[in-house]
N, C-alpha and C positions, 0 to 999 in steps of 0.2 A: 440487413439492418435498416430500419426506418429512420430517416433523417428528421431530427426534431425541428419543427418550424421556428424561425428566428424569434417570433414574438413569444412563443412558449419558452424558449431557452432564456430569453431576457427576464421573463416573469419568474422562472424558477431560480435563476441566479440571484435576482434581487431579493427573493424570499430568503435564500440562504444567507446572503449578505446582511439582511436585516436581523436574522436570527443570531448571527455572529456578533453584530454590533450591540444588540440589546441584551442578549442572554449569555453569550460566551465570554466576551472580553471582560466583563465585570468580575467574573469568578475564576478565570483561568489561572491567575497567579496563585490564588489560595489553594486550588486543587493541586497545582504543580508542587507547591511548597509542602503540602500535607501528604503528597503521593497517594491521592485517593481517586478512585474511579468515579466520574461524574454521572451517577445513575440518573439523576434528574434530567440532565442534558441529553443523555442517550434516549430516554423516554420521549423527549421532545423531537428528537431526530426520527424516531419511529412514527410519531404523529405527522411529521412533515413528509413522510414517504421515502426518506433517504436510505432505508435498508432495501428498497426495491428500485433503485435508480435504473439499472440495466435489465432487471427482470422483465420479460415480455408481458405486455398488458393482459394477454389471455391467461396468465398465471398470477394476476393480481399486482403486477409491478407497474412502474411508470414507463418502461420501454424506451428510455431516453438513449440518444446516440452517445458515442464516446467523446465527442467534442463538448457536449453538455456535462457529461461525467467528469471530464478534466476540469471544467470551470467550477463545478461544485467542490472538488477536492482543493482547488486553488483557494477558493473563498473560505472554506473551513480552516485551512492552514494559516491564513492570515490572522485568524483569531487564536487558534490553538491546534497545533498539528496533531495532537493526540486524538482529537475527535475524528480526523480523517482516517487515523489508524483503526478506529473502531469498526468502520465500514470497509476498510481496505481489503483485508483477506476475506471478509464476508462476501464481497463481490467477486473475488477470484473463485470461491466455491460456487457461487450462483452461476458464473460463466461456464464453469466446468460442467455443471448439471445441465444448463441450457444447451450447450453445444454437443455434449457427448452422452448425456443421460437418455434412457429410454422414456417413453411417454408416462409410464407408471411412476418413475422416479421424479420426473418433472412435476406431475400432479401432486405427488406426496410432499416434496421438499420446497419447491419454488414459492407457492402461496404463503407458506409459513415463514420463509425467509423474507419475502417482500414486506410482510407485516412486522418483522423483527421478532416474531415469536421464536424463530430459530436464529440464533446469532452465530454466524459461521466463522471458521478459521481454516488455516492450511497447516496441517501437521506434516511437514516435509523435512526440515533440517534435523540432523542428528549431531551429537557432540563430536563424532569422529568423521563426519562426512557432510560438511556444510555446503561448500560450493561443488563438491564432487557428488552430485545428486544420484547418479546411476550406481554409486557404490554404497548405497544405504544398506543397513543390516536388519531393520525391522522386518519380521516375517509374517506372512499370512498363509496358513495351511488350511486346505479344504477339509471339512469334516461333515459329511452329509449335506444338509441344507444350510450350513453355516461355514464361515471362515473363523479361524482362531488366530488372533493377532498377538504377537509378542515382540517387545522392543521398547525403545524410548525415543522421544522427540524433544529437541531443545529449541529455545527462543521462540515459543509459539505464542503469537499475538492472540488475544481473546482466550488464552488457554484456561483461565480460571472461570471467567464469566460467560464464555461461549458455550454452546451446547450442541454444535454440529461441526464436524471437521472432515475435510478431505484428507485422508490418510494414505500416503504412498507407502506401500509395503511390497516385500519381495515374495512372489509366488513361485519362482523358480530359483534354484541354487545359483550362487555366483559362478560355479564351475561351467555353467552354460553361457555361451557367448552369442550375441553381444549382451553386455550386462543390462542395458536399459530395457531389453525385451523381457526381462524377468520381473518387471515392476508392474504393479496393478494399483488402481486407485479405488478406495472405498469411502463411503460416507459412514462415519461413526457418530452416533448421537450419545449425548450424556443425559442422565447418568447411565453408565454401563459398568457391570460388575468387572473388576480388574483394571479399570481405567482410573488413574489417580493423578492429582497434581503433586509432583514430587517436591517442587520448590517454586516460589514466586521470586523472580529475579529483580534485583534492585538496580535501576538503570541511571545513567547520567542524565538523560532527558527522556522525552516520550513517556512521561510519568502518569498520564491520565488513562493509560490502557495497560491491562495486565499482560505480562510476558512471563511465560512459565515453561518448566520442563514437565512433559507428560510421560507417564509410565503406562505401558500396555502389558498386562500380565494375564495371559489366557483370556483376552477380551473376545467374546463371541459376537460376531456380526452376521446378520442374515445375508445369505448369498445374493438376495435381490438388491443389496446395497453396493454391489460391485458396479461401478459406473459403466453403463452401457452393456452390462452382462458379458464383458470381454476381458479376459486376462491378458497381461503382457503389453497393454497400450497405455498404462498409467503415466509413464514418463512423457509421452506425447501430450496427453490430456493436461497434465500439470504445466508443462512448458507453454502450452497455448494460453492457459490462464494467466501465466506470469507476464505475457505480453501486455495485458491490460493493467497488471500490477505495476509494471515499469512506467506505463503512462501515468498512473495515479501517483507514483512516487515522484516523477518529474514535475507533475502539477503541484504536489505538496511543496517541493523545493522552490518552485516559482512563487508560491504563496508566502512561505516563510521569508524568502529573500525580499519580496516586495514589502512586507510588513516592516522588516528591518530597515530597508531603504527609506520608507516613508517616515519612520521614526528619526532616522539620521538626518534627513534633509530638513525636517522641522526643527530639530535641535540645533543644527548648524545655522539656521536663520535667527535663532534666539540667543544663543550663547555668544558672548562677546569676549574677545581678547585683543589687547593692544588698541583699544578704542573703537573696535568695529566687530560686527558679527563674523564668526569664523567662516561663514559661507562666502565672505568677501575675500578670503585668502585663496590664492591660486592653488595651493596644495590641496585644500579641501575640495575646491571645484573640480580638480582633476579626478579625485577619488569618486565624487558623485557622478561625474560623466562616465567613468569606467563601470561603476555599479549599475547605472541605469541601462547602459548598453548591453552588459552581460545578461541582465534580467530579460530584456526584450529578445535577445537572441535565444535564450533558453525557452521563453514562452513560444516563440515561433517554432522551434524544434518540437516542443511538446504538442502543440495543436496540429502540426503537420502529421505527426504520428497518429494522433486521434482521428484526423480526417481520413488518412489511409485505412485505418481500421474500420471506420464507418463505411468506406467504399468496398470493403471485402478484400482488400489487397493484403499480401503478406507484409507483416509489420515488425518482425523481429529486429531488423536492422534499424529502422527508424525509432522504435521504442527504446532500443539499446542506446542509440546516440542521444536521444532526449534525456534518458535517465542519467547517463554518464555526464553529459555537459551540465545539465541543470543541477545535479547534486553537488558537483565540484564548484559550480558557480555559487550555490547557496553557502557553502563553507567559506568561500572567499568574501562574499558580500556581508555575511553576518559578522565576520572578523573586522572588515573595514567599518561597518556600522558601529561596532564596539569601540574602535579606535577613534572615531569621530566623537563619540560620547565621552571619551577619556575615562576618568575614574568612575564616573556615574554609570558607565556601561558595564562595569565589572561587578557591581553590587546587585543584590537581589531586590532592588526597588523598582527597576524598570524592566519592561519586557525584553530588552536587548539581550540581557544575560540568558534568558530562556531561549530566545531564537538561536543564540550561539550554541547552546547545549543540544538543541534539537537537530541542528544541521548535520552532524555526523551520521545520524540514523539513515538519511537518504543515500549516503555514500555506501553504506553497508547493505541496506535492505533490498530485497528482491534481486539478490545476486550482487556481489561486491563489484566495484568498478573495474577491478582487474579482470573479472569474468566478462563484464560488458565489453572490454576492449578485445578480448578473445572472440566473442560472438561477432562483434563488428568486423574484425579483421577477416574472420573466416567467410563471412557473407560477402565482403568486398572481393576476396580472392576467388570465391565461387563465381561471382558476377563477371570478374575479369576473364576467367577461363571460358565462361559461356560466350563472351563477346569476342573472343579471339577468332 
């Protein structure tokens, strides 16, 4: 991984911050209220190169490091977290292809992804096997020079408007152990005969991105779309991609919490009770101090995970810690920000109410926090055994 020069990182982050301030913040509330996908803003993100953040330069991307990647997700989420979602699973697919795809796959998919011509997603979760990934039921059977995929995927971001998906499917029966070695990862492009959007899901928050159920009914996929031309390693490929997904979710949580805190501290300095601003009341000061401290701790965890990924180190432990702490922090901070706003924080006139609705997504997304605790604990126990 090439480290992005500090001046380039500053320039890119400032570009995204300016985009959010000028173009996103004025329309975010309307899109959220109407539950509409902001196609105009997505087109602008393509123009800014945000679909190619981590795609290597030789394939048409920006080739940025993960510290810059995290900064971009944080800035987008300060304005509207849904926009970060549009490129979130897109970059998981791009990372899977970059790290595990063969040269033909890289040349075929990455340039189109960098331009945003291909809008990617991750078709992983199923209604009966959300966190239990190795137990998925979607099947892919070899038929000559093609695979035939049958099954369904639930909660798929970009499911309706995306047109390229990393699909995890079973190429060996569950009777063969271990279960994860029977899973393979395919790139499935839309339109494809037999691939349909079964339903668009109506969500509490995260309303600027489509989340759908996808049905695969005898969907034929060229054998060359098997990632890396190797069966049975799809679980490893997807789990590797989810490391960056957890960094981006942690960065989103930091962004949303920061926006909620900024709104709360400004409101506390203007709103008066008992003859003085509520910011002068010790109870409010304690809340603000706790909020700011939690945000800074989450930011440090997030960028430490990004830094380790940039250096090529194993990062599942750090990414899991960052995602766990930052997402829980975001839920707490947005609630405290709403409490500081009082009744005004509960109505749909201020962004605080939207921040509060968006926060739970980070607790659930890219693996629930209960799963994060298991991942963290297992890695700690492994490290302890190694060091005995």
